[in-house]
C-alpha positions, 0 to 999 in steps of 0.5 A: 725558711729564707736562705739568708736572714739578717737581723739587727746587723750593725757595722761600725768604723772607728774614726777620730770623731768616734764610731760611725755606723755604716750599717745600722740595725739592719734587717734583711731576708733573701730567698733561695734561687731568686735575685734580691736587689739592694739599691741606694745612693753611694755611701748608704751602706750597700757594699759594707752590708755585702762585706759583713755577710762574708765577715770581710769588713776591712779595719777599722770596721767591725761588726758590733751587733746582729745575726747573719743566718745562712742556711740556718747557721749564724755566720757571726758565730763561726771561727775564721777557719770555718768562714774560709770554707764557706767563702767561695764555696757556699757564698761567693762575691763578684766585685765591681773592679776586677783589676783590683780583685784579681792578683796581677802576678798569677795567671787567671788559670792559677787563680781559678784553680786555687778556688777549686783546689782549696774547696773541692780538693781537685788535682792541679791537672783537674783544676786546670781542665775545670778552669778552661771549662769555666772560662768557656762557660762565661763566654771567654773565647779561646779559653785554652789560651786565656787560662795561661794569661795574666789579668793585664792581658785581658780586657775589662769585660774579660776580667769581669768574666774571670771573676764570675767564673771564680764565683761560680766555680764551686756552685755556691748557694748565694752570690753577692754581686757588688756593682758588677758592671760599674767599671765597664763600657755600656755595651759590655755591661749588658753582656755581663748582666745577661751572663749573670742572670743566665747563670743564676737562673740555670744554677738556681742560685740566690743573688744579692745584686748591689746597685744604685741603678733602679733600671737594672733592678727593674730588669733583673731583680725579683725582690728589692730592698732600698737602703738609706743611711745604713738602714733598709727603708723599704723592701718588697717584690720588685713589681710591687715596688715599682707599681706602688712605692711607699717611702718618700725616698724610694719615690724620690729615686724613681722620680729622678730617673729620666723619662722617655721623650724628655729633651736634653734641656729638660731639668732632671728631678732631684731629691732636695738636700743631701745624704746626712753624714753617718757621724751626725744623723738627725734625730728620728727618721734619717730622711726627715730633713729631705722629706716633703711629707715630714710631720711631727711624728718623724721626730721619733725613729720609725720601725720597719713595718709591714704595711701590706703582705710582703711590703715593709716600709720604714716611714710614719706616713707610708699608710 
């Protein structure tokens, strides 16, 4: 049994022109103890998927259909009080912008301590001692001092390490990492990603790594799911995806990656056209208008089919 199984998930946002489905009949599985990469262009529904798992979709968004089975329990059937117990203890999230994720008026020790006292019922003194240990475990120097500092007193890399410390405080089964290095310098990004990978492996947690970076997926993920216009269009083992991508969108993403040896004057490969507006999706395959392999069959909507063991593709021409 998978740690997480999402079936038929749809998340919509009410707009002046009507409901817009940011996540559309999504099916996704994540095994325990492994890293699932969720990749796609901006606006394809990756972050909304992560927020839907925690039932934290901001208004005017709402989950309209589907099941989210976590350790066998459908999270969408739980009352809010029970979901609060799961958030931060069994499922944690690492956000892409730590300055907005942290409260500026509380010390980092207070914010880590709140997670510990809420979910583990530690005393204030024990929570502070544990907060120092957590800051040390994520590589923050002088944790006894930093635990009393405010977010604005820390660098961007340190703030992201604080977010990671909060995420792992209760040893969750699943971490949702939403573009965890977007706001950081390139050199800091590598350190943060290495830290996340080491923690995931040491603690045996599952992680869903949300990103648009295929290079990061190749380095860190065991499995990968490619999203386009709110749907999964391809999912398989990371090694299988890079060795044999089947969906035209996946192939286009890989072709657009700069290759070693290309000069600065080399023209980057691009996918023709643009991502369709979610409020005005084309009939049939959403990628159809941009696809070089489009046929008459593509006027009908394709299902996510298993073309070989463990390799699922939403395309009529993938075989």
